[in-house]
C-alpha positions as CSV (number, residue, x, y, z in Angstrom):
1,M,97.3,97.9,136.2
2,T,100.2,96.5,138.2
3,A,102.6,94.0,137.3
4,E,101.8,91.7,139.8
5,I,98.2,91.1,138.7
6,Q,99.3,92.2,135.1
7,D,101.5,88.3,135.7
8,F,99.0,87.1,137.6
9,K,96.5,88.2,134.9
10,K,98.8,86.5,132.4
11,E,99.8,82.6,133.8
12,K,95.9,82.4,133.6
13,I,95.2,83.7,130.8
14,N,97.7,80.6,129.9
15,E,96.6,78.2,132.1
16,F,93.0,78.5,131.1
17,S,95.0,78.4,126.8
18,K,96.6,75.5,127.9
19,D,94.4,72.8,129.2
20,F,91.7,73.9,125.6
21,I,95.0,73.2,123.4
22,L,95.1,69.4,125.4
23,D,91.4,68.9,125.4
24,S,91.0,70.0,121.6
25,L,94.5,67.7,121.0
26,E,92.2,64.8,122.3
27,L,89.1,64.9,120.7
28,I,91.1,65.2,117.6
29,K,92.5,62.0,118.8
30,N,89.7,60.3,119.9
31,N,87.5,61.4,117.4
32,K,89.9,60.3,114.4
33,L,90.2,63.3,112.9
34,K,91.9,63.4,109.8
35,I,92.6,67.3,108.1
36,T,92.9,67.1,104.4
37,N,95.2,68.5,102.6
38,Y,94.8,70.9,99.8
39,E,98.4,72.0,97.4
40,E,99.0,75.8,96.6
41,L,101.3,77.7,94.5
42,L,104.3,79.8,96.2
43,P,106.5,82.4,94.8
44,I,110.1,80.6,95.1
45,L,112.8,83.1,95.7
46,R,116.8,83.0,95.5
47,N,118.3,86.3,97.0
48,G,115.3,88.2,97.2
49,K,115.0,88.0,93.6
50,Y,111.5,86.4,92.4
51,V,113.2,82.5,90.3
52,S,109.7,80.2,89.6
53,I,106.7,78.8,91.4
54,K,106.7,75.3,93.2
55,K,103.8,73.3,94.1
56,Q,103.1,72.6,98.0
57,K,101.2,70.6,99.7
58,I,99.1,73.0,102.8
59,I,97.7,71.3,105.7
60,D,94.0,74.3,106.1
61,Y,93.9,73.9,110.2
62,D,92.6,77.4,110.3
63,Y,89.5,75.3,108.1
64,F,90.2,72.4,110.2
65,C,89.3,74.5,113.4
66,R,86.4,76.8,112.3
67,Q,84.3,75.3,110.3
68,E,84.9,71.0,110.6
69,L,85.9,71.2,114.3
70,S,83.9,74.5,115.5
71,E,80.5,72.7,117.5
72,R,82.9,69.8,119.0
73,L,85.7,72.4,120.1
74,E,82.4,75.2,121.6
75,S,81.1,72.0,123.7
76,L,84.7,71.8,125.4
77,D,84.4,72.7,129.2
78,S,87.8,74.2,128.4
79,F,86.6,76.8,124.8
80,E,84.1,77.9,127.0
81,L,86.4,78.9,130.4
82,L,88.8,80.4,128.2
83,N,86.2,82.9,126.7
84,D,84.7,83.5,129.3
85,I,88.0,85.2,130.3
86,I,88.9,86.1,126.7
87,S,85.8,88.2,126.0
88,E,86.6,90.5,129.5
89,Q,90.1,91.3,127.9
90,P,90.5,94.8,126.1
91,I,89.8,93.1,123.1
92,K,86.5,93.3,123.3
93,F,86.9,97.0,122.6
94,F,88.0,96.2,118.6
95,F,84.6,93.8,118.3
96,R,83.0,97.4,120.0
97,N,85.1,99.4,117.4
98,T,85.1,97.8,114.6
99,H,80.7,98.0,114.9
100,E,80.6,101.7,115.8
101,K,82.7,102.0,112.1
102,Y,80.6,100.2,109.9
103,F,77.7,101.4,112.6
104,E,76.5,98.2,113.2
105,S,74.7,97.2,116.2
106,Q,76.2,96.3,119.0
107,P,76.9,92.1,119.4
108,D,74.6,90.9,121.6
109,L,77.2,89.0,123.4
110,I,81.3,89.7,123.3
111,E,81.5,86.1,123.6
112,K,79.8,85.4,120.7
113,K,83.0,87.4,119.1
114,T,86.0,85.4,120.8
115,K,85.3,82.1,119.8
116,D,86.4,83.1,116.8
117,I,89.9,84.0,118.0
118,I,90.3,80.7,120.0
119,K,89.5,78.4,117.4
120,I,92.1,80.4,115.5
121,F,94.5,79.9,118.0
122,L,94.3,76.5,118.0
123,G,94.6,76.6,114.5
124,V,97.8,78.7,114.6
125,Y,98.8,76.0,117.5
126,L,98.5,73.4,114.9
127,E,100.5,75.3,112.1
128,R,103.6,75.3,114.3
129,S,103.3,72.8,116.1
130,C,102.8,70.4,113.2
131,D,100.8,67.4,114.5
132,A,97.9,67.1,117.2
133,T,100.9,66.3,119.7
134,F,101.3,68.8,121.9
135,S,105.2,70.5,121.9
136,N,105.5,73.1,125.0
137,D,107.4,75.4,122.3
138,A,104.3,76.3,119.1
139,F,102.2,76.4,123.1
140,S,104.8,78.9,124.7
141,E,105.4,80.6,120.9
142,T,102.4,80.3,119.9
143,F,100.3,81.9,123.4
144,E,102.6,85.1,123.6
145,S,101.2,85.9,120.4
146,F,97.8,85.1,121.1
147,Y,98.3,87.4,124.6
148,D,100.0,90.2,122.6
149,F,97.2,90.3,120.1
150,I,93.9,90.2,123.0
151,N,95.5,93.3,125.0
152,N,97.1,95.1,121.6
153,Y,94.2,94.1,119.7
154,E,94.7,98.3,117.9
155,S,98.1,97.1,116.0
156,D,97.8,96.5,112.9
157,E,100.3,95.2,109.8
158,Y,101.2,97.6,107.1
159,I,102.8,96.9,104.6
160,I,103.6,98.6,100.6
161,P,105.6,97.3,98.1
162,L,108.0,99.1,97.5
163,Y,107.9,98.6,92.8
164,N,111.0,100.3,90.6
165,F,113.1,99.7,94.2
166,T,116.5,98.0,93.8
167,S,119.6,97.3,96.3
168,D,122.0,95.9,98.0
169,L,120.8,95.2,101.2
170,K,120.2,91.9,102.0
171,S,118.8,89.0,105.4
172,E,119.3,91.7,107.8
173,K,116.4,94.9,108.0
174,L,116.7,98.5,108.0
175,D,115.0,100.6,111.1
176,F,114.1,104.3,110.1
177,N,112.1,105.0,113.6
178,G,109.9,102.1,113.6
179,I,109.3,101.9,109.3
180,I,110.9,98.3,108.8
181,L,112.8,98.1,105.0
182,R,113.8,94.1,104.4
183,Q,113.3,91.9,101.7
184,I,109.8,91.0,101.2
185,T,109.1,87.6,102.1
186,P,107.3,84.5,99.4
187,L,103.9,84.9,101.8
188,E,103.5,88.0,100.7
189,L,105.0,87.9,97.1
190,K,102.1,85.9,96.4
191,I,99.3,87.5,98.6
192,I,101.0,90.6,96.3
193,S,101.1,89.2,93.2
194,N,97.3,87.9,93.5
195,L,99.3,83.9,92.7
196,E,96.0,82.3,93.8
197,E,93.3,84.2,90.9
198,Y,95.6,84.2,88.6
199,E,98.2,81.4,89.3
200,I,101.6,82.8,87.6
201,V,103.2,86.2,88.5
202,L,102.7,88.4,86.4
203,D,105.4,90.8,84.7
204,E,105.0,93.2,87.0
205,F,105.6,91.8,90.3
206,T,108.8,89.4,89.5
207,K,111.0,93.0,90.2
208,L,109.2,93.3,93.6
209,E,112.2,92.4,95.7
210,Y,111.3,95.3,99.2
211,V,108.8,96.2,101.0
212,L,107.8,98.7,103.9
213,E,106.7,97.4,108.1
214,L,105.3,99.5,110.2
215,H,102.6,98.7,112.9
216,V,100.2,101.4,113.9
217,R,97.8,101.5,116.3
218,S,94.3,102.4,115.9
219,K,90.9,102.2,116.4
220,N,89.7,100.9,112.7
221,I,91.3,99.9,109.1
222,P,90.8,103.7,107.6
223,E,92.2,105.3,110.8
224,G,95.6,102.7,110.6
225,I,95.7,103.3,106.9
226,E,95.7,107.0,106.7
227,K,98.0,107.0,109.7
228,A,100.4,104.4,107.8
229,R,100.5,105.8,105.1
230,K,101.2,109.1,106.7
231,N,104.3,107.9,107.7
232,F,105.5,105.8,104.7
233,D,105.1,109.6,102.7
234,V,107.7,110.7,104.5
235,L,110.0,108.1,104.0
236,V,109.7,107.6,100.2
237,N,109.3,111.9,100.0
238,A,113.4,110.8,101.9
239,L,114.4,108.1,99.7
240,S,114.0,110.8,96.4
241,L,114.9,113.6,97.9
242,E,118.8,111.4,98.4
243,I,118.6,108.8,95.4
244,P,117.4,109.0,91.6
245,G,114.8,106.9,90.4
246,Q,111.1,106.2,90.1
247,I,110.4,104.8,92.9
248,L,106.2,103.6,93.6
249,T,104.3,103.4,96.2
250,P,100.7,102.8,94.6
251,Q,99.6,99.5,97.6
252,I,99.4,99.4,100.6
253,F,98.4,95.9,103.1
254,C,97.3,94.7,106.1
255,N,98.3,92.4,108.5
256,I,99.6,90.1,105.9
257,N,101.8,88.0,108.4
258,N,99.0,88.3,110.9
259,P,97.4,85.5,111.5
260,W,94.6,87.0,114.4
261,K,93.1,89.5,111.6
262,N,92.0,89.2,108.1
263,I,93.8,90.6,105.5
264,S,92.7,93.4,102.9
265,K,94.6,96.2,100.6
266,N,94.2,98.9,99.2
267,N,95.2,100.3,96.0
268,F,96.3,104.5,95.1
269,G,97.1,103.9,91.7
270,K,98.6,102.0,88.7
271,I,101.8,99.1,89.1
272,S,104.2,100.9,85.9
273,L,107.9,99.6,86.0
274,S,110.6,101.6,84.7
275,E,114.0,100.7,83.7
276,K,114.7,104.3,86.6
277,S,114.1,102.3,89.2
278,M,115.7,103.4,92.4
279,K,119.4,102.0,93.5
280,F,119.7,102.6,97.8
281,N,123.4,102.1,98.8
282,V,123.0,100.7,103.0
283,E,125.9,103.1,103.2
284,E,123.0,105.9,102.4
285,F,121.0,104.5,105.7
286,S,121.7,107.1,107.6
287,K,122.4,109.8,105.4
288,I,118.3,109.5,103.8
289,K,117.4,108.2,107.8
290,K,119.0,111.6,109.2
291,L,116.6,112.9,107.0
292,F,113.5,112.0,106.9
293,K,113.7,112.2,110.2
294,L,113.7,116.1,109.2
295,I,111.3,115.6,107.2
296,G,109.0,114.4,110.1
297,E,109.7,116.6,112.5
298,L,108.8,119.6,110.7
299,D,105.7,117.9,110.0
300,L,104.4,118.8,106.4
301,D,100.6,118.7,107.8
302,L,101.6,121.9,109.6
303,D,99.7,125.7,107.1
304,E,103.2,126.9,107.0
305,H,105.1,124.1,105.6
306,V,102.0,122.8,102.8
307,F,104.7,125.1,100.1
308,L,107.3,122.1,101.3
309,K,104.6,119.5,101.2
310,T,103.6,120.3,97.1
311,A,106.4,121.3,96.2
312,I,107.4,117.6,97.4
313,E,104.1,116.6,95.8
314,R,105.1,117.1,92.0
315,F,108.8,117.0,92.3
316,R,108.2,113.1,93.5
317,F,105.1,113.4,90.7
318,G,107.8,114.5,87.8
319,L,110.5,111.6,88.6
320,N,107.7,109.6,88.0
321,R,105.9,111.3,84.3
322,D,106.6,109.5,81.2
323,T,107.0,112.2,79.0
324,F,109.9,115.0,79.4
325,V,107.1,117.4,78.7
326,D,105.8,117.1,82.3
327,K,108.5,116.2,83.6
328,I,109.5,120.3,83.4
329,I,105.8,121.5,84.1
330,D,106.4,119.7,87.5
331,Y,110.1,120.3,88.1
332,A,109.0,123.5,87.2
333,V,106.0,124.1,89.5
334,S,107.7,122.2,92.6
335,M,110.7,125.6,92.0
336,E,107.5,128.5,91.3
337,C,106.8,127.0,95.2
338,L,109.8,127.1,97.0
339,Y,111.4,130.1,95.1
340,S,108.6,132.0,93.3
341,S,106.2,133.9,96.7
342,G,105.9,137.9,96.0
343,P,106.0,140.3,93.4
344,G,108.0,140.7,91.0
345,D,108.7,138.9,87.3
346,L,108.3,135.0,88.0
347,T,110.9,134.5,86.4
348,R,114.1,136.7,87.7
349,K,111.8,135.7,91.3
350,L,113.1,132.0,90.8
351,S,116.1,132.3,88.9
352,Q,117.1,134.8,90.8
353,R,116.8,133.0,94.3
354,C,118.2,129.7,93.2
355,S,121.0,130.7,91.7
356,L,122.3,132.2,95.1
357,L,121.2,129.7,97.0
358,M,122.7,126.8,94.6
359,G,125.6,128.3,93.1
360,K,129.5,127.4,94.7
361,N,130.4,130.7,93.5
362,D,130.2,133.7,92.0
363,N,130.1,132.3,88.7
364,V,128.5,128.8,89.1
365,R,126.0,130.9,90.2
366,E,125.7,132.8,86.9
367,E,125.1,129.6,85.3
368,I,122.1,128.6,87.5
369,L,120.4,132.0,86.8
370,N,121.3,131.4,82.7
371,F,120.1,127.9,82.9
372,L,117.2,129.0,85.2
373,K,115.8,132.0,82.5
374,D,116.0,129.6,79.5
375,A,114.5,126.7,80.9
376,Y,111.7,128.4,82.0
377,N,110.9,130.0,79.1
378,F,110.8,126.0,77.9
379,R,108.2,125.6,80.2
380,S,105.8,128.5,78.8
381,K,106.6,128.0,74.9
382,I,105.9,124.3,76.0
383,I,102.2,125.3,78.4
384,H,100.9,127.7,75.5
385,G,102.1,125.6,72.5
386,D,104.4,127.7,71.3
387,K,107.7,127.1,69.0
388,L,110.1,125.0,72.1
389,P,113.8,127.6,72.1
390,K,116.6,125.9,72.5
391,V,117.5,126.1,76.5
392,K,122.2,126.2,77.1
393,L,124.1,125.2,80.8
394,S,127.7,126.5,79.7
395,G,127.2,127.1,75.9
396,R,126.3,124.0,74.9
397,V,122.5,123.6,73.5
398,L,121.1,121.4,75.7
399,L,118.5,118.0,74.9
400,D,115.2,117.8,75.8
401,A,116.4,115.1,78.3
402,E,119.9,116.6,79.5
403,I,116.8,120.3,80.9
404,V,114.8,117.0,82.3
405,E,118.0,116.3,83.9
406,N,119.3,119.5,85.5
407,L,116.0,120.8,86.2
408,E,115.9,116.7,88.5
409,S,119.4,118.0,90.0
410,I,118.7,122.1,90.8
411,N,115.0,120.4,92.1
412,R,116.4,118.1,94.4
413,M,118.9,119.9,95.6
414,S,116.4,123.3,96.9
415,L,114.1,120.9,98.1
416,K,116.7,119.2,100.6
417,K,118.1,122.5,101.5
418,F,114.5,124.4,102.2
419,L,114.0,121.9,104.6
420,N,117.1,123.1,105.9
421,L,116.1,126.1,105.7
422,S,112.7,126.0,107.4
423,S,114.2,124.1,110.1
424,H,115.8,127.8,111.7
425,Y,112.4,129.6,110.8
426,K,109.5,130.3,113.2
427,E,106.7,132.6,111.6
428,K,103.8,131.0,110.2
429,Q,104.2,133.1,106.7
430,K,108.5,130.6,106.5
431,N,108.2,130.8,103.1
432,S,107.6,134.7,102.6
433,Q,111.2,134.6,105.1
434,I,113.5,132.6,103.2
435,V,112.7,133.8,100.3
436,R,113.2,137.9,101.8
437,D,116.0,136.6,103.4
438,L,117.1,135.3,99.8
439,D,116.3,138.7,98.3
440,I,118.9,140.6,101.2
441,A,121.6,138.3,100.7
442,L,121.4,139.3,97.0
443,I,123.3,142.6,98.7
444,N,124.7,140.9,101.5
445,R,127.1,139.0,101.6
446,K,126.8,138.3,105.9
447,K,123.2,137.5,104.6
448,L,124.3,134.7,102.2
449,L,127.3,133.2,104.4
450,E,124.5,132.5,107.2
451,I,121.5,131.2,104.7
452,N,123.9,129.4,102.9
453,K,125.1,127.7,106.8
454,K,120.8,127.3,107.5
455,S,120.7,125.0,103.8
456,K,123.0,122.9,104.8
457,N,122.1,121.7,108.0
């Protein structure tokens, strides 16, 4: 469709829409119809933080237009004319795809389905104008949103709340190639905390300050959720590999801020608060965006990157475990995914290869080598229920929390280095090729320098 035809079509829909709004306002005025108020609970936020709850009077324009005014609206000639043209727009595919997804029979007439959208259009206009008089600004704003929806019906808004996450980010937004990090809004906190049902903001939601937002095009919500989760996971992986802390993302919400579609929610785990929240500083934005781009370009769903995907998953599991025993096991599994390929003793392979890649000089490599041998022996004793041995670093016996802290740090650095290395290898068996080169680097200084350079870029 040429730009001229597109502009003409938009102009005609705008004309029909304006006629409908004017007729609807006249209908409300002539029939002296009153829109009822009701009280709504809404969270009060100060500087993005939850403070308290307030009661406010709300006019339910949506219910008024779709229920109380419905039959009168449908009797308007302008309603029928607008519906005729809307039902022939790309929005018709939205209804067809929805019916196909849930194995329902096709609607006899798309016009029956688009009637509701036009009533929503009026409700959104009334909410923005705040009364039953015509406002050109309110109409223009509502029409642009309405027109965008009927032509981009496949686009949905997805939001995930970030639990155990704090930041110095204020009113500004950070854009990670389409994923927006920003402060939560009162409406979002109301929906996410299920305030209408509980009438209080439960403890797990009172510290909720930030969300990630992404718009995804898909044929239906389940497909959209899958796409959105994959993209969100890439960013959460990047955050987890750069910043310590127990960030959690167990929920995803769809269309909280989209007036044209229903809100939906999906849970993928439990909400558990932690004192070890992830603390993101805005100055880290560029560094994390770079890592986010690298992980996205590698595509961890590819067969040659399964070892990386599993290693990152187990690392994130470890971050959110409650006990040091579980953390050590998960970090050990993550390290095995990276370093254990090929024949030979597991402890030797892991400790030698990792110390070679992590150490800045021979003394540091020796320290890491001995620590990993002890730590891996510690992990084996846990699994077999034996008496736990001592683990040393720099000649000092470590506390359990210190073992976990050091393993987490080495694991985090290893993952980032393997991500960088993987971008330089083209073979299908990338994991095998990387550890093969690490083994060669034990006796080949040139190879070691080459690997170190690749692992940093």
